[in-house]
N, C-alpha and C positions, 0 to 999 in steps of 0.2 A: 504493500500500500504506500509505504514511504517513498519507494523508488519511483512510483508513478507520478508523484508530485514534482519530481525534479525537472522534467521538461517544461512544465508550466512555470516553475520558478525561474528557469533560464529565460523563457520567453518574456516574462515580466521584467526581468533585469535588462534584457535587450531593448525592450520598449522604453524603459526608463532612461537607459543610456542614450537612445536615439533622441529622446526629448530633452537631453542636456541636463537632466536632474541629478545624475550621479556625480559624486566628487571625483576629481582627477586623481590618478595614482600619486602617492607621496613623492616628493622631489627625490630624484635619484633612484626611484623604484624600478625594478626590472622584473620580468616574468619569473616566477619561482623556478620554473624548469630550467631557465638559463642561469639563474643565480645559484642553483643548488644541485644540478647534476642531470639535466635532460631526462626526466622521468624516473630517475633512480634514487634521488635523495633530495629532500626538501627540509630546510631548517628555518624556523620562524621565531623571531624575538619580538614579543608584543609589548606595546607601551611607548611612552614618549621619551624615555631615557636613552642613554648610550646603547648602541647596538653591539651585541657580542660578536667577536670576530667569527667570520664564516657563516653568519646568520643573515636572513632577509628581514629587514625592519617591517613591522606591521603596526602602524599607528591606528588609533581608533577610527580614523577617517578612511581607512583602506577599504574601498568598496570593490566588491567582486566585479571583474570584467573578463571576458574571454581573452583579451589581449594580455592582461596582467596574469591571469591563470590562477588567482587566489583572491581572497578578500571576504569581508562580511557581506551578507545579503542585504542588510539594512544598517549602515553605519550610524544612523540617527539613534539606534538603540544601544550603542556602545559608548562607554566611558573608559577612562584610563587614569592611572596614577604612576608617579615615580617617587620612590622613597629615598632616593639619593644615596644608596649604599654602594659599596665598592664592587659588588657583583653585578655586571651589566645584564646578565641573563635573568636574575631574580629580583633586581631592584625595582623594576617597573612591570606593569601588567595591564591587561585589558579586562573590562567587565562587560561581556556581551550578554545583555538581558533580553532574551526572546528572539535572537537572530542567530543563524548558523554561520560558521566559518567554512568556506568552501575552497577546495584545492583540486584543480584539474590534474588528473593522473591517468596513465594508461590502466586499463583493466588488469586486475591481478590481486595478489595478496601483499599486504603492507604491514610493517611494524610501526605503530604510532606510539611515540613516547611523549609524555605530558609532564609538565612541571606547573604546580599551582601553589601559591602562598603569598604571604604579605609580611613585610618586616615589622609592622606595628599592630596587626590585628589578626585574629583567628579567621579561618576561611573554610568553606565546605562547598565543593563544586561537583555536581553530577555530570558525567560526560556520556553522551550518546554518539555512536558512530554508525552511519548508514541506518539510522532509525532504531538501533538497539542499544540499550544501556550497557556500557562496557567498563565504567570505572567510577568510583566515588573518591575524590581527592580531598581529604580533610587534614588541616594542619593548624597548630596553635600559633599565636603571635610570634613572629620571628622564625617560624619553621616552614618547611616546604614539603609538600607531598609530591612524590614522583612515582609514576606508574607507566608500564609499557603493555600495550595490548596489540593483538593481531586483528586486522580488519580486511575483509574481502570487498573489493570495489568492482562492480559489474557494469556501471553506466558512465565510466570516464570521469567521475567526479567524487571525491571524498567529501562527505558532509559531516561536520562535527557540531553538535549542539552542547551548550553549557547551561545548566540550570542550577538553581540554589538561591538563597536569599540575596547574596551579592557574589555571583560566580567570578572567579579570578583565573586568568590563564596567563602564565609568564612566558612559556616557551613550548613549542611543539616541534618534534622531529618525525618526519615521515620517510621511511626507507623501504625500498622494494625488497620483497622476499623472493629469492631465486629458487625455483623448484624444477628439477630435471628428472625425467623418467627415461632410462637408457634401454636400448634394445629395439628389435624389429616388431615387437608385439603391440597390442593396444596401449594407448597412452592414458595414464591416470588423469582424471578431471583436475584441472588447475595446474597441471605440470606441463613443461615444455618437453616434447619428445626429442630424443637425441639418438640418431642412428650411428652405426660404426663409421659411416662415411662423412660424418659432420666434421669437416676440417675447420680449424680456427680461422676467423677473419675478423678484422676490426668492424666491418659492417654488421656482421651477425652478433659479435660480442661474446662468443663462446665457441668451443670446439676443441678437437684433438690436434696435437702438434703434428703427428704423422699418422694419417688414417690407414696406411698400409700395415701398421702394427696393431690394429684394433680388430678383434673378432667379436661375434655376438651370437646369442642363442635365444630362442623362445621356446619354453617348455609347454606352452599351450594350456596353462592353468587359468582359472577364472580371475585370479588376482592380477590386475594390470600392472601394478607396481612391482610385484615379485616374480611374475611369470618369465620375464625376459631380462636380459642383462648384456653388458658389453664386457670385453676382456682387453683392456688397454695395456699391452705388455711392452714396456720400454718407451712409452710416449705419454706426455702429460695431457691432462684436461685443463683448459684455461677458461676463466670467466672474467670479463671486464667489470670491475666494481669500483665505486668511489673509495678512496683511501679511508681506512678505519679498521676497527676490530670486529670480527665476525664469528658467529657460532656456525660451524660446519657440521652437518649431520649426514652420515653416510649409511646407506642400507646395502647389505650384501647377503647373498645366499643363493641356493640352487635347489630346485625341486628334486633333482635326481643325483646330486653330488655334494661332496664336502667342499667348503671354501676356506681360504686363508690367504691373507695378504698383509703387507706393511703399507702404510699410507704416510706420505710426506706432504706437507703444505709449506709453500715458500721455502723449500729445501729442508725443513725441520721435521724430524720424525714425530708423528702424532699418534698413530695407531700401529701396533705391532701384533703379528699373529692374529689379525682381526678376521674372524670368520665364524662359520657355524657348521654343524654336522649336516649330513644329507637330509634334504627336505626341511631344513630349518633356516631361519633368517635372523640376522642380528643388526641392530642399529645403534651406532654410537656417535657422539658429538665431541668436538674440541674447539677451543677458541684459537683464532689466528689473526694477526695484524697484517694488513696489506698497506704497503707504502708506495707502490709503483702503479696503482690503478688496475692491477690484474692479479687475480688469485690463481696460483698454479698448483695443481694437485698431481702427485706422482704415485703410481700403484705398482708395487713390486712383488713378485713371485712368478712362477711359470705361467699361470693362467689366472690373474686376478679377476674377480667378479664384482662389477659395479652395477647395482640395480637402480639406485635412486640417490639424489643429492639435494639437500636443502641448505641454502646459505642465508643466514639472518644476521643483519647488522646489529651490533650493540650500540645504544645511543651514546653520542659523544658527551652529553651534559649530565647523564645519570651514571655516577661512578659507584662501583662496589668497593666500599672502603673497609671491608672486613679484612682481618689478617689472613694471609694465605700461608699454610704450612705445606711446603713442597717436600715430597718424599723421593729421594734417589736411592734405589736399592735393587734387590734381586727378587726371586720368585716367592720368598717367604714374606715379602712386604707387599707384593703387587695385588691388583684387583683381578678377580676371576669372574667370568660371565656365568649365566645360569646353566650353560651346558657343561660346566666343570664343577658345579656345586655337588657336594658341600665343601669342596676345597676353597680356601680363602687365605689371603695374606693379612698380616696384622694391620697394614696400612689401610686395607679395605674396611676394617672395623674401628679405626681410630676416630672417625667422626662421631661415633656413639659416645665418646668421652669428652667431647668438646662442645661448647655452646655455639651452635650453628648460626646464631644471630650475629656473632662476633668473629667467628673463625670458620674458614673453609679449608678443607684438605684437598690438595691437588696431587694425587698419587701417580707419580711418574716412574715408579719402580717397574722393572722389566725382568721377565724370567730369564734365567741363565746368565745374567750379567755379573761381571766383576767391576771393581773400581776402574780398571783399565778399559775394558770393552765398552762399558757404558759411556765413558768420556770420549773414547775414540770414535764411536758411531754418531756422536753429536747429540745424545739425549740430554746432556746438561745444557746445551744450547737452547733446546726447547723450553726448559725451565726458565732460563735467563730471559727468554723473549717475553715471558709472562710476568716476571718478578718485578715487584715494586719495593721501595724502601720500607723497612720495618717488617717485611715478610720473614719467614723462617725457611731454612733449608736443612732438613734432617737427612743425614748421610749414613747409610748402613750397608757396608759390604764386608766380605771376608770369606763367605762359604765358597764362592766360585773363584776367588783370587788364588786358591791353591790348585786350580785346574792345570793339567799338563800342557794344554795348547797355548801357543805364544800369544794368541789374541786376548786371552784372559789372565794369564799367569802374572802375578806380582809376588815380590818377596816382602815379608812383614816389615823388616827393619829398613828397607830402602825404597823400592819402587811403590809399594803400597802406601807408604807415607807421602811419597812424592805426588802420587795421583790424588790422594785425599786433600793435599795442600792446594791443588788446582781448584777443587770444589770450594774450599774455604775462601781462597782469594777471590774467586768469581762472585760468590755471594756477597762478600764484603764490598766489592767494587760496585755492586748494585744497591748498597745501603741496607742489605738484608743481614739476618743473623744466622750463621752456620751452627749446627748442632751435630755432634758425632754420636752415633748410636752403635754400640758394639753388637755384633751378630749374636743372636740367641743360639744356644747350643742345640745340637740335634738330639734325638732320643737315644743317647748312648750312656751306658751305666756299667759299673764293674760287677764282679761276681757276687758282691754283697748287695747289689741293687742300688748302689749309690751313683747318682748322676755326676758326670764330670764334663769339663770343657772338651768339645770335639772340633773346635774351629782353629786349632793350632795357635800360632803366635799372633794372629791378626787382632784379636780383641786387646791384647796387651799393647801392641803397637799403636792402636787407636787411642788407648789411655795415655800413652806417652806423648803422642802428638798433641792431644788436647791440652795437656799440661804445658807443653812447650810453646804453643801458639795462642794460649788463652782462649780456647774454645770449649764450651761445656760438653761433657760426655755423659750420656745416659747409658749406664752399664747394663744393658739388656742381657748380656752374656751371663753375668753374675746373678741377675734377678731371675732369669729363666731357670738356671740350675737350682737355685733355692726353691723356686716354685715346683719344679718337677720332683724334687726330693720331699717336698711337703705333702704331695698327694700320692706318691708311690708309683712304682713301675707300671702296674696294671692300669691305674687310672690315667696314665699318660696316653693310653691308646685312644681315649676320648678327645685328647688334645691334638694328636697327630692324625694323619690320614690312614687310620686303621678301620676298615669296613668289612663286614661279612658279605659273602656272595648274596646278591639280591637285596641288600640293604639300601642301595641307591640305584636308580635307573641309569645314572650316568656311569656307574662302575658295576656292571652286572656281575663281574667275576670277583668283586671285592677289591680291597687294597691293603697293603701293609707298608706304608711309607713312613720312614723315621725322620724325614726332613721337613715335609710340608704339613700344613695344619688343616683341620676341619674348621668350620665356622666357629664352633665353640672355643677351640684352642686359639684361633686367631684373635677372638675377642679377649681371651685371657692375656695374651701377649700385648695387645693394644692397651689393656688396663695397666700393665706393668710400665709401658711407655708413658702413659698419662701420669702414673705415679711418679716416674722419673722427672717429668716436666715440673711437677710441684716441688719435688725434693731439690731440684736445681734452681728453683725460683726463677724460671725463665720469664722475666717481666717484659711485656704484659701478658704473655700467653698463659702463664700459670693461673692468672685470675679468671680464665675462661674454661678451666678444666671442671667438668661436672663432678 
């Protein structure tokens, strides 16, 4: 019903413009699509104050016109204020009472980010998009409510309404959501179909670098998104996007085969051993910052399977100010997907012991890695690309550093310390806080049933390095041994991956693994790490331990 009123509204505006009754665009005003990214990104700063860098100014007199591409339907119903604060984006705002704000955009899905507040008064603003209520922005005096919603536009124009006693709108960012469905089969509604022959071109704005290296299949299932896929072996898929930070979500799987691949974005390793068993599908997401106007994704393995891709921009003006705890480590720390449950790493369970409103855990631990191989493959670079000042980097290696292959082998007293120092120096250069975590012991015990250290000299080398370079050390090695001894040999089977045949559908033959953990055990190790955070009084992180 709401969409049917839009053509009439446009006709009325056109007649009004023809009659010379609409106000002219503000001085220096340009069409939003030209100012902000030609249908991909629109950034509006409302009110009479200073305009934030990179934003299009929207004074209360900004009347919608087709040539401008944005504006209020009836500026006579809009007032505005500027509180004179130092933040140009939040200092001023518009108060549109009973008139919508319109933005001409190509049809598709968009992320709409909104900021509403007032430096001297409380506010509450109800936001509707395309006729449906999408957000309520309430804030006390001097506070600002921020929210991001997804909106589908089908008639070439985004319509936003603001209601409330005195609605306030400080800033809006509208960004296109890119959705691709790969393969020769049916295309999912709302997605752009991408065949194996789709070569990149600037005119198209996306495509493969070398289509001769791309294969495809369609398994003929009813699910348009999952039935078909492409196999880009040794060539990137590229998408032109405005510079900024994006969440990239990838779907992989095959109705008749197992899938697994590594994914790099902008040259940085983001997903490793990413795949699913036969007939299953997995979707995972990661953040990436684009600085050259083009997102480049590389997929490696013999036959990578790419079913679908969704790229969503994070708003520039809404920041996640939570502390991030980055984890660099091995398989005993890493995350495991549902196809490997109940196996889990302690890093996967660590968020359960931290206040999520203040702290987020970014677990970048990878299976089979040592301090050397993790660094050499560039996994630390992925962490550094996301790290901000006052974040934490927890570093736990040792188990795989004793491997015989040269790609992983380090010596406790020399190369192990040298590689750990690289992590420490890199974190400190970013203004972050490095923390060393000694590797927990394996399920090893003597003839008397007493657990002992099974990681060789690596935990002690880490203790020595921490003391030498003034880096806190959480001694998970000692804590784990004490814990195992407190519960006894038999009870540790519930900690480690010991399963009877038929106990788990993912391990039909059972398991007897003395290195890796079940979810329960991973939780217990995470508890010990959280305990170590408090014991070391890692400020301010310790204040956010549950």
